[in-house]
N, C-alpha and C positions, 0 to 999 in steps of 0.2 A: 503493501498501498505504499500512499505516499502523503509529502507533506506539500506545500507550497507559499512563496513568500514576496516574490518580488516581480516588476514591471517585467520579467523573462515570465512570466505566469503558466504558462504552456512548457514550455521549454523546461522547465524547474521541475513540475508535476509531472508533468508525461516521462521525461527520461533523466532527468540530473539529480532527483530528489532522495534524498532517503527513501530508503524503503521500508515506512513505520507511520502512520497515521494514527493521532489521538486527538476520537469526536468527545467534546468534553457534553455539550449539548447537541441536543439532535431533536426536531422539528417531529411530532406527532402524525401516525401514519395518518393516511387519504380515509375518508369515509361516504365519500360520494357515488355515485350510483353511477354504472355505464350506462354510453349512448352512444348515435351515433350521428355523425355531424358532415354533411356532403359536402356544404358552401359556403367560403369563406364571411359571408351575411351572415350566417346563423352559426359562425366560432365567434366575430365579435361582440354579440350581442349576449355571449355567454358569459355573465355574473363570476367574479372573484375571480384565483389564481386557476388558471385552467390548462392540460395536459393533452396530449394527445396521440395514444399510442395504437402499433396496428401490429397486428400474425403476417409477421414472412413471409409465411408457407402459405394460407390460403390465398387462392384466386382473386376472389376476391374482396381483398387489402381489409377483412372487418377489422372497423375500429372502433375502439374505448378513449372515451374523453371524461375528466375527472373535472368538474366545474363546481366554481362557488365552495373553492379549497381554501383555506384562511392563508396561507404563503407558497411557494411557489415551490417545494421541496417534499410539503404534499401531496402535491397535486402530480408531479413527475412521478415519484415512488408508486402512486396509490395508483395512476397511469398502466404503468409499467403490471404492478399485480394483479388489479382489476381482467387487462389484457390475460396474461397469463391463464389466469384462475380458466375462462373458455379455453384456454387447449391446452390442458399442465402436460403431453407428452409430446407438442410441438417446438418449432427452433424457438430459439429468444422473443420475446417481443421488441417492440425497436419505438424511441421515443421520436416525435415527426412533426410537434409543433410545442412550446412552451408560451405561454401568453404569446405575444407577436413575433418569437426567435422560432427561424423555423433552424430544425437540427437534424446534419449528415446520418444515415443511418447506415452499419456495418455492412450495409451490403452493396448500398453505392459509396463505402469511402472502397471497398477492395475493390469497386469496379472500375479506379484508379490504378491498380496494382497490373502490371505488364504481365501480358499471359504466358509471353514465351521466356529463355532461362535471366534470371537477373540475380542478382548476391541477394545476401540474407546479411544478416547483424550476426554472422558466426564464425567466426574462424577456431581454427584445431590448429594446434603445436606439438610436436613430439618432441621427446628429448629421453634418449635410452626406455627406458621401463616409463616411460613418464608419457600418458597422452592424456591434450587439456582442452575441454574446449571453451572458446569466450565468445558468450551474449550478449547483446544488447536487448538491454529489460524497457518496457515499458510501465509501470509501475501501479497504474489503474486504464482499467482499460472496460469496455461493452462487453457483455459476453456474447453478442452476435458475432463477435469480432472472432470470435476461436472458431474450430483448432486453427492453433497459427502450423506452420508450417512442421512438416515430418520431418524435416531433418531437424531440428530442434527436438521433437521429441525422441528421435533414435538417437541422438547425442546424448542426452539426458537417462537413456534406456542403455546404455553404452557405456557408463561412469559409475562410478560406487562411492562418490562425493562431492557434494554439495556442495558450492562455495559462493556465497552472498554477502553485501560488502558490511550488513550486520547480522547477526542470529537472534531474531527475536525471539523466538524458539523459547529460549534458556530462559526468559522472564516472564513469571503471572502476568497476565496483565492490570494485575492492582501496583504490583511492582512497577513496571512497565508506564503507569501512567502517572506515581508517586516520581520516579526519574522527570519524566518530562514535564509537571509542573513544578518539580525544584530547581528549572534553571527556567524555568518560562514564567512566573508571578515575580508584577511588583516587589519594588523592596517593600518591609512595611510599614501600613500609613499610606501608600499610594492607590489610587485608583487611575480608570484608562482614561476617563474623561478629566482628566486631571490633568492627564501630561499629554495629551494628543491636543494640538491647536481644534477648537470648533470646529471648523469647518471638514474637517477631515472625522472628525467623533462624528457629528448628523451624517456627513455620508455613510458612515458603516454604520449607521445605528439603523439606517434608511433600509440599505441593504440587507445587515441580516435581520431586521423582523420579516423582511418579503421572504425568509428560509423561518421565519418562525422558533427565532432567537433572540431572546429578549437581553440587554445589553446589561442587567443586571447581572447574569449567569456570569456574563463575564467580567467582570469591573476588577476584580483583582487581579488580572492577567496581563502580560506586559503584547505591545502590539505585537509582535514576532509569532506570540501563542494565540492571539486572537487570529491575526493571518494564515495560520495553520490549516483553523477552524472555518474561516471562512472560503478557502481555498477547495477545501473538500467539499464545501456544501455545494460550491458553485459549480461543482465537476458532479461531481453526482446526479444534481438538476437539472444535466445535460445528457444523462444516465451511463456515464461512465462510472462504474463503482467501484473499491478500494476491495471489495474478495472478488476481485477479477482481473488482478494486476496478474504480470507472469508470475512475481515470484510466489504466491500464492497456487496457481497453478502446479507450479513444478514443488512445492510444499505439501501439499497433501497429497504427493504420487511418491514422496519421497521414499516410504516403507523403514529400513533399515539403513539406510545411508544418514556417516554422521553430515551435521554442517559444522562449515568452514569460513570466517570469517575476515573480510579484508580490514574495517576498523573495526573499534569497539563503540557500541551504544554513546557510553561518556562524551567522545570526541563530537559525535553527529549532534548531539542534542548541545552541544559548547556552541556549534557553528551557526546552529538555526537557533537559539533564542540567546545567547550569551553576545548578542552583536550590542553596540553602543544605546543605547536611544534614538539618538537622532539620528541613526542608523536606519533602525529599526521605524520609524514614523515617516521616514523618505521613501524609505519598501515601501510601507502600509500607503501611502499616496500613490506610488507609482501600481499597485497592482487594482487599485479602485478604477484611477484611469482606463487602463487597458480589458478591466472586468467582460465591458458590454461586447468587446470586439473578439474576446477567448472561442467559442463555438468554432468557427472557421478556420482559426489557427490550429483548434485539434486536432478536427481533419483532415489539414496540410501536414501535418506534424507524421501522425499515426500513417496516412496511405504513401509516405515518403518511407518512413521503417518498415510497413510493410513492400516496399520496391526494391529495398535496398540501397536507398538514394541519398547516400553518403553528404551529395554535394549539395541537393536539395535540403537534408538534414540542417545542414550547417546553417546556411543561408537562412534558413526560419530564424535557426537561433539566434545569428546573428542581429535581425532582421527586429526580433523580441528582447537586445539586449537593453538596459536599461539606459537613458544616457548622463543620470545624476554620476556623479563619483563616487557614488554610496554604490549604486549600482554595480557600477562598475570592478571599486573594488570585491564587493561582496561576489558576483560572477568570479573573478580569481579563484577567491577563497573554495569556492563551492565546485566549482569544476579544475582547473587549472594545479592546483596543490594538490588535492585528496589524487590527482591524478596519478601523483608522482609516490606516492607511498603506494596504492594501489598495483602500478608496478611493480616495483621493486616487492608486492609481495607475491603477485605472481609471477614474476620471476627464481622466487623462492621456493615456487610450490611445484615449478619445472624442473626441480633439484632434488627431490622429493618421489619414488615413484609412487605410480597409480593411475588413475582413471578419473578426471574431477572435470565438475561440471560448472564452470562460475557466469553465475548471472547478474553485472554491473550495468545501471542504467544509461540506455543508449549514449546519451551524450558526452558517457566521458571516452567512447570509442574513437570517435571522427576528429579529425581535422591535425593539425602538429602539434599539438599538445595537448593531442589525444594519446588514450591507453597504448594502443595499436602503434601508434608514430614512436610513446616514448621508449620500444619494447623495438622497435627494428633499430635504434637507435645503438642501442643495446647486444644492437646483434644477435636475439629472438625475434626469428621470421613466421607467423605461421603459415595457412593456407586460407584467403576466403571458400567458404561455402555459401555455392549456388544455389536454387531453387529446383536444378536439375541432377544434383549429386545425388548418389548413394553412397550413402557413409556404412 
């Protein structure tokens, strides 16, 4: 799963962010009744927050609408739940609209992927008695974007150890939350409303209200921790669900495989939540500025990932980088600095006999400062796996 925090909203949320999210408050579930909406005029007349989900397996495109909900998140999750209840054995339902926003479905995103041979975000490294697969992950996905490429599944099946950025499985959920809050709370006596400039606080309060989250629930939390919550709610309202991240997919089928980690939980929490307060406020403002444009960015990035299009993937990242000095510094800490440490850890694994499946946010693998390039400069070269390769 993911967290997100800065103007590179989907850049970090889908590809670069550490692989966990802490949901401290969540909107209540939807209770509206399903129905069918045939025209945009009828849709516009519906009251309250509204979402539309379709059954992609039905030739007539059965439609479910949740209307009159108190907030966007309840409407989105309710539409998906009600649609799926109509055909529980069928393919995952898809969100197509949320209020006035159109949402690209998994099927539409997959239609952008080349039908011919194309590279995957998967490399194989071999050294003596060691085989290591390096896979680029998306930390949050739509269920309709599964199944993933069979080469990923085969690489995992051939490996006897799973390597993640951080192994959150070793912590009970209450301890994970406690550790996160230890970093993500404001100093004693401070509250979010007193540390944020009034315009930013008001914008944030309105947007969180749209997801059913009252500001008083988050009052003692830092801007960074609140952003973690905000980003997850936004992605969920678009149908990108934390439980469908690539880490969760492979962890669910890991069996007796041990889980190794490239970083520590403490290091990730420090990066996420221990930034100076002015930096946190700037990143929060950047994120609020970008929120409305997130949906097409998400779809483009996932399509580039599925296509193995490094250049497009990197271009999208660069377009979404923050312009402020705070954002640029945070980007370096989030990607470049961590890449050096993770590349060193991978090099060390290659000296130990075994078969490893290493799963890292895809953003860490591309570009001149990406892990693949760093390994090559150390003389460690892997082979890129293509969609037509047989492992």
